[in-house]
C-alpha positions as CSV (number, residue, x, y, z in Angstrom):
1,M,-43.1,64.4,85.5
2,M,-44.0,60.9,86.5
3,R,-46.4,59.6,89.2
4,F,-46.4,56.7,91.7
5,T,-49.8,55.8,93.2
6,L,-50.8,53.1,95.6
7,P,-53.7,52.4,97.9
8,R,-53.6,54.7,101.0
9,D,-53.7,51.6,103.2
10,M,-52.7,48.0,102.7
11,Y,-53.5,45.4,105.4
12,Y,-51.9,42.0,105.0
13,G,-51.3,38.8,106.8
14,K,-53.5,35.9,107.9
15,G,-56.7,37.3,109.5
16,S,-56.3,40.8,108.2
17,L,-60.0,40.6,106.9
18,E,-60.8,41.5,110.5
19,Q,-59.8,45.1,109.7
20,L,-63.3,45.7,108.2
21,K,-64.8,45.9,111.7
22,N,-62.9,49.2,112.1
23,L,-64.3,50.8,109.0
24,K,-66.2,54.1,109.3
25,G,-69.3,54.5,107.2
26,K,-73.0,53.9,106.8
27,K,-73.6,51.7,103.8
28,A,-71.5,49.2,101.8
29,I,-72.2,47.1,98.7
30,L,-70.2,43.8,98.6
31,V,-69.4,42.8,95.0
32,L,-68.7,39.1,94.6
33,G,-68.0,36.4,91.9
34,G,-69.4,33.0,91.5
35,G,-69.9,31.8,95.1
36,S,-66.5,30.5,96.4
37,M,-66.2,33.2,98.9
38,K,-69.6,32.3,100.3
39,R,-68.8,28.5,100.3
40,F,-65.7,29.0,102.2
41,G,-67.3,31.3,104.8
42,F,-65.6,34.6,103.9
43,V,-68.8,36.4,103.0
44,D,-70.3,35.6,106.4
45,K,-67.1,36.8,108.1
46,T,-67.2,40.0,106.1
47,L,-70.9,40.7,106.8
48,A,-70.2,40.1,110.6
49,Y,-67.3,42.6,110.7
50,L,-69.2,45.2,108.8
51,K,-72.2,44.7,111.1
52,E,-69.8,45.2,114.0
53,A,-68.8,48.4,112.3
54,G,-72.4,49.5,112.1
55,I,-72.5,49.4,108.4
56,E,-75.6,48.3,106.4
57,T,-74.5,46.0,103.6
58,I,-76.0,44.5,100.5
59,L,-74.6,42.0,98.1
60,F,-74.1,42.1,94.3
61,E,-73.3,38.5,93.4
62,N,-72.4,36.3,90.4
63,V,-70.0,38.5,88.5
64,E,-68.8,36.2,85.7
65,P,-65.1,35.5,84.8
66,D,-64.1,38.2,82.5
67,P,-66.9,40.6,83.5
68,S,-69.1,42.1,80.8
69,V,-70.1,45.6,80.1
70,E,-73.7,44.5,80.9
71,T,-72.7,43.3,84.4
72,V,-70.9,46.6,85.1
73,M,-74.0,48.6,84.1
74,N,-76.3,46.3,86.3
75,G,-74.1,46.7,89.3
76,A,-73.9,50.4,88.8
77,A,-77.7,50.6,88.8
78,E,-77.9,48.6,92.1
79,M,-75.4,51.0,93.6
80,R,-77.4,54.1,92.5
81,A,-80.5,52.6,94.1
82,F,-78.7,51.7,97.5
83,E,-76.3,54.7,97.6
84,P,-73.3,53.1,99.4
85,D,-70.4,55.1,100.7
86,W,-68.1,52.1,100.5
87,I,-67.7,49.7,97.5
88,I,-66.2,46.5,98.7
89,A,-65.1,43.9,96.1
90,M,-64.0,40.5,97.2
91,G,-62.8,37.5,95.2
92,G,-60.7,37.1,92.1
93,G,-59.8,39.7,89.6
94,S,-63.2,39.6,87.9
95,P,-65.4,41.0,90.8
96,I,-62.8,43.5,91.7
97,D,-62.3,44.8,88.1
98,A,-66.2,44.8,87.7
99,A,-66.7,46.9,90.8
100,K,-64.0,49.4,89.8
101,A,-65.9,50.1,86.5
102,M,-69.3,50.0,88.4
103,W,-67.9,52.7,90.6
104,V,-67.5,55.1,87.6
105,F,-71.1,54.6,86.5
106,Y,-72.5,54.9,90.0
107,E,-70.9,58.3,90.4
108,Y,-71.4,59.4,86.9
109,P,-74.6,57.7,85.5
110,D,-74.7,59.7,82.3
111,T,-71.1,58.5,81.3
112,D,-70.9,56.1,78.3
113,F,-68.7,53.2,78.4
114,E,-66.8,54.4,75.3
115,E,-65.9,57.6,77.2
116,I,-63.6,55.8,79.6
117,L,-61.8,53.6,77.0
118,Q,-59.1,56.2,76.5
119,P,-56.4,55.6,79.2
120,F,-56.4,58.0,82.1
121,S,-59.6,59.8,81.0
122,F,-61.9,59.0,83.9
123,P,-63.9,61.7,85.8
124,E,-62.9,62.4,89.3
125,L,-64.1,59.7,91.7
126,R,-64.8,59.5,95.5
127,Q,-67.7,61.9,95.2
128,K,-70.1,59.2,96.6
129,A,-68.0,56.3,97.7
130,K,-64.6,54.9,98.5
131,F,-63.3,51.5,97.4
132,I,-61.9,48.4,99.2
133,A,-60.5,45.4,97.4
134,I,-59.9,42.0,99.0
135,P,-58.3,39.5,96.6
136,S,-58.8,35.7,96.8
137,T,-56.4,34.9,93.9
138,S,-52.6,35.5,93.6
139,G,-52.1,37.0,90.2
140,T,-54.1,40.1,89.0
141,A,-53.1,42.4,91.8
142,T,-56.1,44.5,90.9
143,E,-56.4,45.3,94.6
144,V,-53.5,47.8,94.2
145,T,-53.6,48.8,90.5
146,A,-55.1,51.6,88.4
147,F,-56.5,49.0,86.0
148,S,-59.7,47.1,85.2
149,V,-60.4,44.6,82.4
150,I,-63.9,44.5,81.0
151,T,-65.1,42.4,78.1
152,D,-67.5,43.3,75.3
153,Y,-68.8,39.9,74.3
154,E,-70.6,41.2,71.3
155,K,-67.3,42.4,69.8
156,G,-65.2,39.7,71.4
157,I,-62.8,42.2,72.9
158,K,-61.3,42.7,76.3
159,Y,-60.9,46.4,77.2
160,P,-58.2,47.4,79.7
161,L,-59.4,50.4,81.5
162,A,-56.7,52.5,83.1
163,D,-56.9,55.5,85.4
164,F,-55.3,56.3,88.8
165,N,-58.9,57.2,90.0
166,I,-59.7,53.5,90.3
167,T,-56.7,52.5,92.4
168,P,-58.5,51.2,95.6
169,D,-58.4,53.3,98.8
170,I,-57.8,50.1,100.9
171,A,-56.4,46.7,100.0
172,I,-56.8,43.7,102.3
173,V,-54.3,41.1,101.3
174,D,-55.3,38.2,103.5
175,P,-53.7,34.9,102.5
176,D,-56.4,32.8,104.1
177,L,-58.5,33.6,101.1
178,A,-55.8,32.5,98.6
179,E,-55.7,29.0,100.2
180,T,-59.0,28.2,98.5
181,M,-57.6,28.5,95.0
182,P,-57.6,25.3,92.9
183,Q,-54.4,24.1,91.4
184,K,-55.0,25.2,87.8
185,L,-55.9,28.7,88.9
186,T,-52.8,28.8,91.2
187,A,-50.7,28.1,88.1
188,H,-52.4,30.7,85.8
189,T,-52.5,33.5,88.4
190,G,-48.9,32.8,89.4
191,M,-47.7,33.2,85.9
192,D,-49.8,36.3,85.4
193,A,-47.9,37.7,88.4
194,L,-44.6,36.8,86.9
195,T,-45.6,38.5,83.6
196,H,-46.7,41.6,85.4
197,A,-43.4,41.9,87.2
198,I,-41.2,41.2,84.1
199,E,-43.2,43.6,81.8
200,A,-43.1,46.3,84.5
201,Y,-39.2,45.9,84.7
202,V,-38.7,46.2,81.0
203,S,-41.4,48.8,80.4
204,T,-40.4,52.2,78.9
205,L,-41.9,53.7,82.0
206,N,-39.9,51.8,84.6
207,S,-38.5,53.8,87.4
208,P,-36.3,53.6,90.5
209,F,-39.5,53.2,92.5
210,T,-41.0,50.3,90.4
211,D,-37.8,48.4,89.7
212,P,-37.2,47.0,93.2
213,L,-40.8,45.9,93.5
214,A,-40.6,44.1,90.2
215,I,-37.4,42.4,90.8
216,K,-38.5,41.2,94.4
217,A,-41.8,40.0,93.0
218,I,-39.9,37.9,90.3
219,Q,-37.6,36.4,92.9
220,M,-40.5,35.4,95.1
221,V,-42.6,33.9,92.2
222,I,-39.5,31.8,91.0
223,E,-39.0,30.7,94.6
224,Y,-42.6,30.0,95.7
225,L,-44.9,29.3,92.8
226,Q,-44.2,25.7,92.3
227,E,-44.6,24.9,96.0
228,S,-47.7,26.9,96.0
229,Y,-49.0,24.9,93.0
230,N,-48.3,21.8,94.9
231,G,-50.4,23.0,97.9
232,D,-47.9,24.3,100.3
233,T,-49.8,27.0,102.4
234,A,-46.6,28.9,103.4
235,A,-45.6,29.2,99.8
236,R,-49.2,30.2,98.9
237,E,-49.0,33.0,101.4
238,Q,-45.7,34.3,99.9
239,M,-47.2,34.2,96.4
240,H,-50.2,36.3,97.7
241,Y,-47.6,39.0,98.6
242,A,-45.5,38.5,95.5
243,Q,-48.4,39.2,93.1
244,C,-49.3,42.3,95.2
245,M,-45.8,43.7,94.8
246,A,-45.9,42.9,91.1
247,G,-49.1,44.8,90.9
248,Q,-47.6,47.8,92.6
249,A,-44.8,47.8,90.1
250,F,-47.0,47.4,86.9
251,S,-49.7,49.8,88.0
252,N,-47.0,52.6,88.0
253,A,-44.7,51.3,85.2
254,L,-47.4,49.9,83.0
255,L,-47.0,46.7,80.9
256,G,-46.3,45.5,77.4
257,I,-47.4,43.5,74.5
258,V,-47.8,40.1,76.4
259,H,-50.8,41.7,77.8
260,S,-51.9,43.3,74.6
261,M,-51.9,39.9,73.0
262,A,-53.6,38.3,76.0
263,H,-56.3,41.0,76.0
264,K,-57.2,40.6,72.3
265,T,-57.1,36.8,72.1
266,G,-58.8,35.8,75.4
267,A,-62.3,36.0,74.1
268,A,-61.5,35.8,70.3
269,F,-62.0,32.1,69.4
270,S,-65.0,29.9,69.3
271,T,-63.0,26.9,70.5
272,G,-62.9,28.4,74.0
273,H,-61.8,31.2,76.3
274,I,-58.1,31.4,77.0
275,P,-57.6,32.2,80.7
276,H,-55.7,35.5,81.1
277,G,-52.9,34.0,83.1
278,C,-52.5,31.1,80.8
279,A,-52.4,33.3,77.7
280,N,-49.7,35.4,79.4
281,A,-47.7,32.3,80.3
282,I,-47.8,31.1,76.7
283,Y,-46.9,34.4,75.1
284,L,-44.2,35.6,77.6
285,P,-41.1,33.7,76.2
286,Y,-41.9,34.7,72.6
287,V,-42.3,38.3,73.5
288,I,-39.0,38.3,75.5
289,K,-37.3,37.1,72.4
290,F,-38.9,39.7,70.3
291,N,-38.2,42.6,72.7
292,A,-34.6,41.5,73.5
293,K,-33.3,43.5,70.5
294,N,-34.1,46.6,72.5
295,A,-34.1,45.3,76.1
296,A,-31.6,42.5,76.5
297,G,-29.8,44.3,79.3
298,R,-33.0,44.6,81.3
299,Y,-34.0,41.0,80.7
300,A,-30.4,40.0,81.7
301,D,-30.8,41.9,85.0
302,I,-33.9,39.9,85.7
303,A,-32.1,36.6,84.8
304,R,-29.2,37.5,87.1
305,S,-31.5,38.3,90.0
306,I,-32.7,34.7,90.0
307,G,-29.2,33.2,89.7
308,I,-28.7,32.9,86.0
309,T,-25.1,33.8,84.7
310,G,-23.6,34.6,81.4
311,T,-23.6,37.3,78.7
312,D,-26.8,39.4,78.2
313,D,-27.8,37.2,75.2
314,E,-27.1,34.0,77.1
315,C,-29.1,35.3,80.1
316,V,-32.1,36.2,77.8
317,K,-32.1,32.6,76.4
318,L,-31.7,31.0,79.8
319,L,-34.6,33.2,81.2
320,C,-36.9,32.0,78.4
321,D,-35.8,28.4,79.1
322,K,-36.6,28.9,82.8
323,I,-40.1,30.2,81.9
324,D,-40.6,27.2,79.5
325,E,-39.6,24.9,82.2
326,Y,-42.1,26.4,84.7
327,N,-44.9,26.2,82.1
328,V,-44.2,22.5,81.7
329,K,-44.3,21.9,85.4
330,L,-47.5,23.9,85.8
331,D,-49.2,22.0,82.9
332,I,-49.4,25.2,80.7
333,P,-49.2,24.5,76.8
334,K,-46.3,26.0,74.8
335,S,-48.5,27.2,71.9
336,L,-52.0,28.3,71.0
337,K,-52.2,25.2,68.8
338,E,-51.4,23.0,71.7
339,F,-54.0,24.9,73.8
340,G,-56.6,23.8,71.2
341,I,-57.3,26.9,69.1
342,N,-58.6,25.9,65.7
343,E,-56.0,26.5,62.9
344,T,-58.5,27.6,60.3
345,E,-60.1,30.1,62.7
346,F,-56.7,31.4,63.8
347,K,-55.7,32.1,60.3
348,E,-59.0,33.9,59.6
349,K,-58.8,36.1,62.6
350,V,-55.0,36.7,63.2
351,S,-54.8,39.8,61.0
352,K,-57.6,41.6,62.8
353,I,-56.4,40.4,66.2
354,A,-52.9,41.7,65.4
355,E,-54.4,45.1,64.5
356,L,-56.3,45.3,67.8
357,A,-53.3,44.2,69.8
358,V,-51.2,47.0,68.4
359,G,-53.9,49.4,69.4
360,D,-54.2,48.0,73.0
361,A,-53.4,50.3,75.9
362,C,-50.4,48.2,77.0
363,T,-48.6,48.4,73.6
364,G,-47.3,52.0,74.1
365,S,-45.0,51.1,77.0
366,N,-43.5,48.0,75.5
367,P,-39.7,48.3,75.1
368,R,-39.8,47.5,71.3
369,T,-42.2,49.2,68.9
370,I,-44.3,46.8,66.8
371,D,-46.6,47.2,63.9
372,A,-49.5,45.1,62.8
373,A,-47.5,43.0,60.3
374,E,-44.9,42.2,63.1
375,M,-47.6,41.5,65.6
376,E,-49.2,39.0,63.1
377,K,-45.9,37.3,62.7
378,L,-45.4,37.1,66.4
379,L,-48.9,35.7,67.0
380,T,-48.2,33.1,64.3
381,C,-45.1,32.1,66.3
382,T,-47.1,31.6,69.4
383,Y,-49.7,29.6,67.5
384,Y,-47.3,27.1,66.0
385,G,-44.6,27.3,68.7
386,T,-41.9,28.5,66.3
387,E,-38.8,30.6,67.0
388,V,-39.0,34.4,67.0
389,N,-36.2,35.6,64.7
390,F,-37.2,39.0,63.4
């Protein structure tokens, strides 16, 4: 038996933030990132709508990019003190992911973080609160997914948490918020969305319910991402919907080793954090070439859906070429070396990173199995920009 789970309600379109004024409840906590939502006036709008709904609201602010276990625990403590019946997270993937994890420790304060690392092992939520997610970026789609990524900075590891319990109750997908994204973030989140859709389509858990969402999302990203990157607001709106559809697909079909690699390398190097979407964009063509031994037909389906023709093998190659072409236009490097990761440090750490990536929650649904030695070879290809031929 398989399962397909989405938020009960999704409100979308310009101005859909206004739906908050119809919310029923007594108390809400609004979880926010670094301040852009305040600067652009969306926090004031949100508070006004919640006041109109008769809901008392407090803020939990300054969730950092790639939120930490410590931030999660601090937020949960504030929730326990305030006792909200709605948790509302607004902004990029970080405050929404953080709030999802806070939700667990708000309702179950005696739970240890290690207890929820096993996928689909969460306790039953909605004992105290329901959850609303309002994204301002067009990539993570965490507003519709059963996932959250939390970072343990002491260990230098990103943990992907997975459980249908943390799928939000309501998603408000208002493209007005996405118009505030800077250009580089537009590129990285857009390629994150493309990776979500491609990995969902080739996942071992793909289904007739997820395939149409994945393919449509891919078509929309290919059509609209470059225009969105160049500042076209109509294209930016379509990208906001495309990433949400990609999220609906991967939340139910799961992902693959592009994400395993991104999770385990993002915070691993002293030369600097690798933004998640940027890491996915770098790794995606290499992983397609690795996976093609088992999934050439599925990748060829994707290629043909965006107008590429030829045999399956030709389609796979041309799909990789298309992704490489997009990365160039979006100013995304081709390799980790080009990104700026120190070669000596990479060599010192790649074996352990490979081992961790194989153990990542996303590896199990990858279409081709991989062991630590193969993962090390693949990561080495992504470092030097060399061909994958094994």
